C-alpha positions as CSV (number, residue, x, y, z in Angstrom):
1,M,-45.1,-38.4,24.2
2,L,-42.9,-35.6,22.9
3,A,-44.1,-33.6,19.9
4,Y,-41.4,-32.6,17.4
5,M,-40.7,-29.9,14.8
6,T,-38.3,-29.8,11.9
7,A,-35.1,-27.7,11.8
8,S,-36.9,-25.3,9.4
9,E,-39.8,-24.9,11.8
10,A,-37.4,-24.2,14.7
11,A,-35.6,-21.6,12.6
12,E,-38.8,-19.8,11.9
13,K,-40.0,-20.0,15.5
14,W,-36.6,-18.8,17.0
15,N,-36.0,-16.3,14.2
16,I,-32.6,-17.7,13.4
17,S,-31.2,-19.3,10.2
18,H,-31.8,-22.9,9.3
19,R,-28.0,-23.4,9.1
20,R,-27.7,-22.1,12.7
21,V,-30.4,-24.6,13.9
22,L,-28.5,-27.5,12.3
23,T,-25.3,-26.3,14.0
24,L,-27.0,-26.3,17.4
25,C,-28.3,-29.8,16.8
26,K,-24.9,-31.1,15.8
27,E,-23.3,-29.5,18.9
28,N,-26.0,-31.3,21.0
29,R,-27.1,-28.0,22.5
30,I,-30.8,-28.6,22.2
31,A,-32.4,-30.9,24.9
32,N,-33.8,-34.2,23.6
33,V,-33.0,-33.4,19.9
34,A,-33.2,-36.6,17.8
35,T,-32.8,-37.7,14.2
36,L,-35.4,-39.2,11.9
37,G,-33.5,-40.8,9.0
38,N,-31.2,-37.9,7.8
39,M,-33.4,-35.2,9.4
40,W,-33.0,-33.5,12.7
41,I,-36.2,-33.3,14.8
42,I,-36.6,-31.0,17.7
43,P,-39.1,-31.0,20.6
44,I,-41.8,-28.4,20.1
45,E,-41.3,-27.2,23.7
46,A,-37.5,-26.8,23.3
47,K,-36.1,-23.5,24.3
48,K,-33.8,-21.6,21.9
49,P,-30.3,-22.2,23.2
50,E,-28.1,-19.3,24.2
51,D,-26.2,-18.3,21.1
52,A,-22.4,-18.7,21.5
53,R,-22.1,-15.5,19.6
54,S,-24.0,-13.6,22.3
55,L,-21.3,-14.5,24.8
56,R,-18.8,-12.5,22.8
57,Y,-21.2,-9.9,21.4
58,N,-20.6,-6.4,22.5
59,T,-23.7,-5.2,24.4
60,T,-22.2,-2.2,26.1
61,S,-23.1,1.4,25.3
62,E,-19.8,2.0,23.6
63,K,-19.8,4.5,20.7
64,T,-19.8,2.8,17.3
65,A,-16.6,3.2,15.4
66,K,-16.8,3.6,11.7
67,P,-14.1,4.0,9.0
68,F,-12.2,7.3,9.4
69,L,-11.2,7.6,5.8
70,K,-13.1,7.4,2.5
71,W,-11.4,4.6,0.6
72,A,-11.7,3.5,-3.0
73,G,-13.1,0.0,-3.0
74,G,-14.4,0.4,0.5
75,K,-16.8,-2.4,1.6
76,G,-19.5,-0.4,3.4
77,Q,-22.1,-1.2,0.8
78,L,-21.3,-5.0,0.8
79,L,-21.2,-5.4,4.6
80,K,-24.5,-7.3,4.7
81,E,-23.2,-9.8,2.1
82,I,-19.9,-10.2,3.8
83,E,-21.5,-10.4,7.3
84,S,-23.4,-13.5,6.2
85,Y,-20.0,-15.3,6.2
86,Y,-19.0,-14.3,9.7
87,P,-18.2,-17.7,11.4
88,F,-18.1,-16.4,15.0
89,A,-21.1,-18.6,15.9
90,D,-18.4,-21.3,15.9
91,S,-17.0,-20.9,19.4
92,H,-13.5,-21.9,18.3
93,I,-13.2,-18.9,15.9
94,T,-11.7,-16.4,18.2
95,K,-9.3,-14.4,16.0
96,Y,-9.7,-12.1,13.0
97,A,-7.2,-11.1,10.3
98,E,-7.6,-8.5,7.5
99,P,-4.3,-8.3,5.5
100,F,-5.5,-5.6,3.0
101,V,-7.4,-3.5,5.6
102,G,-7.8,-0.3,3.5
103,G,-10.6,1.8,5.0
104,G,-11.5,-1.0,7.4
105,A,-15.3,-1.2,6.9
106,V,-15.4,-4.9,7.7
107,L,-12.8,-4.5,10.5
108,F,-15.0,-1.9,12.3
109,D,-18.1,-3.9,11.8
110,I,-16.5,-6.9,13.5
111,L,-14.9,-4.7,16.3
112,G,-18.4,-3.3,17.0
113,K,-20.1,-6.7,17.2
114,Y,-17.6,-9.2,18.6
115,D,-15.2,-9.4,21.5
116,L,-12.4,-11.5,19.9
117,K,-9.2,-12.6,21.5
118,E,-6.8,-11.4,18.8
119,I,-7.1,-9.1,15.8
120,Y,-4.5,-8.5,13.1
121,I,-4.6,-5.9,10.3
122,S,-2.1,-5.0,7.7
123,D,-1.5,-3.1,4.5
124,I,1.5,-2.1,2.4
125,N,0.4,1.5,2.3
126,V,2.8,3.1,4.7
127,E,0.8,6.3,5.3
128,L,-2.4,4.4,5.8
129,M,-0.9,2.1,8.5
130,N,0.8,5.1,10.1
131,T,-2.6,6.7,10.5
132,Y,-4.1,3.6,12.1
133,K,-1.2,3.5,14.6
134,I,-1.4,7.2,15.4
135,I,-5.1,7.0,16.0
136,R,-4.5,4.1,18.3
137,D,-1.6,5.5,20.2
138,N,-1.7,9.3,19.9
139,V,-5.3,10.3,19.3
140,D,-5.2,13.4,21.5
141,S,-2.3,15.0,19.6
142,L,-3.8,14.0,16.3
143,I,-7.1,15.7,17.2
144,E,-5.4,18.9,18.3
145,I,-3.6,19.2,14.9
146,L,-6.7,18.3,12.9
147,Y,-8.8,21.0,14.7
148,S,-6.1,23.5,13.9
149,I,-6.1,22.5,10.2
150,Q,-9.9,22.5,10.1
151,N,-10.2,26.0,11.5
152,D,-7.6,27.3,9.1
153,Y,-9.1,25.6,6.0
154,L,-12.8,26.4,6.6
155,S,-12.1,30.1,7.2
156,L,-10.7,30.5,3.6
157,N,-12.5,31.3,0.3
158,T,-12.3,28.8,-2.5
159,E,-9.2,30.1,-4.2
160,D,-7.3,30.4,-0.9
161,R,-8.5,26.9,-0.1
162,K,-6.8,25.6,-3.3
163,S,-3.5,27.2,-2.4
164,Y,-3.8,25.8,1.2
165,Y,-4.6,22.4,-0.1
166,V,-1.6,22.3,-2.5
167,K,0.6,23.5,0.3
168,M,-0.6,20.7,2.6
169,R,-0.3,18.1,-0.2
170,D,3.3,19.2,-0.9
171,R,4.1,19.0,2.9
172,F,2.6,15.5,3.0
173,N,4.7,14.4,0.0
174,Y,7.8,15.8,1.6
175,L,7.1,13.9,4.8
176,K,6.5,10.7,2.7
177,V,10.0,11.0,1.3
178,N,11.9,12.6,4.2
179,G,9.8,11.8,7.3
180,D,10.9,10.1,10.5
181,E,9.2,8.9,13.7
182,N,9.0,12.4,15.1
183,I,6.6,13.7,12.5
184,N,4.4,10.7,12.0
185,I,1.5,12.5,13.9
186,E,1.7,15.4,11.4
187,K,1.7,13.0,8.5
188,A,-1.3,11.2,9.8
189,A,-3.2,14.5,10.2
190,L,-2.3,15.5,6.7
191,M,-3.4,12.1,5.4
192,I,-6.9,12.6,7.0
193,F,-7.1,16.2,5.8
194,L,-6.3,15.3,2.2
195,N,-8.7,12.4,2.3
196,K,-11.5,14.7,3.5
197,T,-10.9,17.5,1.0
198,C,-9.5,15.8,-2.1
199,F,-11.5,14.8,-5.2
200,N,-13.8,12.0,-4.3
201,G,-11.7,10.9,-1.3
202,L,-9.3,9.1,-3.6
203,Y,-5.8,8.0,-2.4
204,R,-3.7,7.8,-5.5
205,V,0.0,8.2,-6.1
206,N,2.2,8.7,-9.2
207,K,5.1,6.5,-10.2
208,K,7.4,8.4,-7.8
209,G,5.0,7.5,-5.0
210,L,3.8,11.1,-4.5
211,F,0.1,11.8,-3.7
212,N,-1.3,13.6,-6.7
213,V,-5.1,13.9,-6.3
214,P,-6.5,17.5,-6.8
215,M,-8.8,19.3,-4.3
216,G,-12.5,18.4,-4.2
217,A,-15.4,20.7,-4.1
218,Y,-16.7,20.1,-0.6
219,K,-18.2,23.2,1.0
220,N,-18.0,22.3,4.7
221,P,-16.0,19.1,5.1
222,M,-15.6,17.6,8.6
223,I,-11.9,17.3,8.8
224,C,-11.8,16.5,12.5
225,D,-14.5,14.0,13.5
226,E,-13.4,13.9,17.1
227,N,-16.1,11.5,18.4
228,N,-15.4,8.9,15.8
229,L,-11.6,9.2,16.1
230,R,-11.8,8.5,19.8
231,A,-14.2,5.6,19.3
232,V,-11.8,4.2,16.7
233,S,-8.8,4.7,19.0
234,E,-10.6,2.7,21.7
235,K,-11.4,-0.1,19.4
236,L,-7.9,-0.3,18.0
237,Q,-6.3,-0.8,21.4
238,K,-6.3,-4.5,21.1
239,V,-5.5,-4.7,17.4
240,T,-2.1,-5.7,16.0
241,I,-1.3,-3.2,13.3
242,V,1.4,-4.1,10.7
243,C,2.7,-2.2,7.7
244,G,3.7,-5.1,5.4
245,D,2.8,-7.6,2.7
246,Y,-0.2,-9.9,3.3
247,R,2.1,-12.9,3.5
248,E,3.3,-11.6,6.9
249,S,-0.1,-12.6,8.3
250,A,0.8,-16.3,8.0
251,N,2.3,-16.5,11.5
252,F,-1.0,-15.1,12.9
253,I,-3.4,-17.2,11.0
254,D,-4.4,-20.6,12.3
255,E,-7.5,-22.8,12.7
256,N,-9.0,-20.3,15.1
257,T,-8.9,-17.5,12.6
258,F,-11.4,-15.8,10.2
259,V,-9.5,-14.1,7.4
260,Y,-10.9,-11.5,5.0
261,F,-8.8,-10.7,2.0
262,D,-9.7,-7.5,0.0
263,P,-6.8,-7.1,-2.4
264,P,-6.6,-4.4,-5.1
265,Y,-9.3,-5.5,-7.6
266,R,-8.4,-7.0,-11.0
267,P,-9.3,-4.4,-13.6
268,I,-12.4,-5.4,-15.6
269,T,-11.5,-3.3,-18.6
270,D,-8.3,-2.3,-20.3
271,T,-8.8,1.3,-19.2
272,A,-10.0,0.6,-15.6
273,S,-6.4,0.0,-14.4
274,F,-6.5,2.1,-11.2
275,T,-4.7,0.1,-8.6
276,A,-2.3,2.8,-7.5
277,Y,-3.1,3.0,-3.8
278,T,0.6,2.5,-3.4
279,E,3.6,2.6,-5.7
280,N,3.2,-1.2,-6.3
281,L,0.8,-2.6,-8.8
282,F,-1.2,-5.8,-8.2
283,N,-1.3,-7.6,-11.5
284,D,-2.5,-11.0,-12.5
285,E,0.6,-12.7,-11.3
286,E,0.1,-11.1,-7.9
287,Q,-3.6,-12.3,-7.9
288,I,-2.4,-15.9,-8.6
289,E,0.2,-15.6,-5.8
290,L,-2.6,-14.5,-3.4
291,A,-4.7,-17.5,-4.4
292,K,-1.8,-19.8,-3.6
293,F,-1.5,-18.1,-0.2
294,V,-5.2,-18.5,0.4
295,D,-4.8,-22.3,-0.3
296,L,-2.0,-22.4,2.2
297,M,-4.1,-20.7,4.9
298,N,-7.0,-23.0,4.0
299,K,-4.7,-26.0,4.8
300,K,-4.1,-24.4,8.3
301,G,-7.9,-24.6,8.9
302,A,-8.7,-20.9,8.8
303,K,-12.1,-19.7,7.6
304,I,-11.5,-17.4,4.6
305,V,-13.4,-14.9,2.4
306,V,-11.8,-13.1,-0.5
307,S,-13.4,-10.3,-2.5
308,N,-12.6,-9.2,-6.1
309,S,-14.0,-7.8,-9.3
310,D,-16.0,-10.1,-11.6
311,P,-14.4,-10.1,-15.1
312,K,-17.7,-11.6,-16.4
313,N,-19.1,-8.1,-16.2
314,I,-17.3,-7.5,-19.5
315,N,-16.4,-11.0,-20.8
316,S,-18.7,-13.9,-20.0
317,E,-15.9,-16.3,-21.0
318,D,-13.3,-14.9,-18.6
319,D,-12.8,-17.7,-16.0
320,F,-9.7,-16.2,-14.4
321,F,-11.0,-16.5,-10.8
322,E,-12.8,-19.7,-11.4
323,E,-9.4,-21.2,-12.4
324,I,-7.2,-19.8,-9.6
325,Y,-9.9,-20.5,-6.9
326,A,-11.0,-23.8,-8.4
327,S,-11.3,-25.5,-5.0
328,H,-13.3,-22.7,-3.4
329,N,-16.9,-21.4,-3.5
330,I,-17.5,-18.3,-5.7
331,R,-20.6,-16.1,-5.3
332,R,-21.5,-13.1,-7.3
333,V,-23.1,-10.1,-5.6
334,E,-24.3,-6.8,-6.8
335,A,-22.4,-3.6,-6.0
336,N,-22.4,0.1,-6.9
337,R,-19.2,1.5,-8.4
338,M,-19.0,4.5,-6.1
339,I,-15.7,6.1,-7.0
340,N,-15.0,6.7,-10.6
341,S,-13.7,9.8,-12.4
342,K,-16.4,9.5,-15.0
343,G,-19.9,9.9,-13.6
344,A,-21.4,7.9,-16.4
345,S,-19.4,4.9,-15.4
346,R,-20.9,4.7,-11.9
347,G,-23.5,2.0,-11.6
348,K,-24.3,-1.5,-10.6
349,I,-21.8,-4.3,-11.4
350,K,-21.2,-7.8,-10.1
351,E,-18.4,-8.5,-7.6
352,L,-17.1,-11.8,-6.3
353,L,-17.1,-13.2,-2.8
354,I,-14.9,-16.3,-2.7
355,S,-14.8,-18.5,0.4
356,N,-13.5,-21.9,1.5
357,F,-16.7,-22.6,3.3
358,K,-20.4,-22.2,2.7
359,E,-22.0,-19.0,4.2
């Protein structure tokens, strides 16, 4: 007579989550699994099934690719929280879309762990998406320019560095306004240089769309991280890169897609209104429109996660996101505010992870 264990006992024995065991039972991937009332029971001697994720998990010795820019609102510190939502154990989720890619922390985490059929990223920041494309398609030329800039910059004293930085910033802004396809590589190199040497790695533009961040105080910045740029280039070869509004992802997203939306956060105070990663602001009306788009993609059957600020950090009665994402699951997670012009304002706050499915 067979001896049985519960799903919780199997989860502990196999070192996987209880939810994963339930999925294996439902998919009938465990020999002689049975039910007792509403509870799954599993033979004590049952072997842990081969995880569907392992079939698509990258086990090669490829170099790990990490974000090539420091980006305000980057999700490196929340990766563990967001990773808990990855639905790739479900064998029919074979695509990934990130329509506000920014620095790409989640993108590179997924590229490093899963071999998916199709990946789509986009952003309305023209210079950012140009840099992604140049790294994918022209990494050798980009590295050559970056090494030249790095050698020039690091050889200068502090005052001369300031002059050099302003000169390069002016050149970057000139190319933003007057550039064409022939100088996109130079513009990408300047984007990386400015990001590595400007104050706190910020990307901020004024109302005219011109980059206006002053120089930072880094003594020996790595302007050309050749190894990472080559690893990023390799990972991006199979990625569709689009410069455009998040709505353009609609044709890509279907029931086989995991989508992560990381829009410009809603300011949690009247003075915390920094959303100027581009010339376009993302106000409450835009947040509402995004929520409507998320509902449309939900109807397509996509698995969706959205991140945003938590207004309840300041006002416990502010139900803005509860209202616009009323049909979704909202979870509060702790995060550090890492990029802020006032050091005293850096600290732990709550952020929101909103999903159309349970993690």
